[in-house]
N, C-alpha and C positions, 0 to 999 in steps of 0.2 A: 590496524586491528579490523578484521572483517566481521561481518554480521551474517549469521546463518539464515538461509531462506525460510526455514521453519520458524525461526524466531520472529521474522517479519510477519509471516502469515499469522502466527499466534497473537501478536500484538494487535493486528488489524481486526481479527475475529473477536478479541476481548472487547474492543471498543465498538465494533459494529457486528453484533452477534448474528445477524441474518445474512452477512456477507458471504458471497462466493468469491474465493480468493485464489488466483493463480500467480505464482511467482516463478520467474525465469532468471537464471543467472546468465547474464549476457556475455560476460567475459571469462567465466570460470574462476574468477578471483575473489568472490565473496564481497565485492565492493560495487559492482555495477549490475543492477537488477532491473527487470521490467515487472510490473505488477498490474494485473487486471482485477478490478474489484467491482462486483455487481451487487447492488443492495437496494431494497425498497426504501431504505432510509434516505437515499439520494433523490427520490421523487420530489420535484418542485424546487430543488436546489440548482443554482447555476453550476456550471462545470468548475468554476473557480472554488466555490464553496464545497463541492464534492471533494476536490483535491485537498483543500484545507482540512477537511474532516479526516482524511486518510493521514495526512502529515501530522495532525494532532495525535492520532492513534499511535504514531511512532515516537511520541514523547521527546521530541527534540534531537533525535538521533541523525536526522538528515544533515548532511554536510560534515558530520563527525564520524561516528562509527559506520554509518551508512553513507557512502560517498555519492552515489548516483542512483536515482530511481526513475525510470521511465514509467509514468503512471497513466493508466486508462481506467476511467470509471464509467459506469452505466447503471441504469435501472433495469430490472427484469422485464422481459417482453410479456 
């Protein structure tokens, strides 16, 4: 079962309202995505904590409905 890119983006934005989110379907199969998430919320967080925050926003779908997510996080310039 695949997950739509828009659904991923919506979930991240609900959890991190100020986030700029870009989702790319890497394989065209709805299972392998890349996400770039930029948010002031990440300021002062380690990269690991930033990624954990995004994964938490996805509500446990990683490894299930969402097979793979190449994740890049950053704070705004």
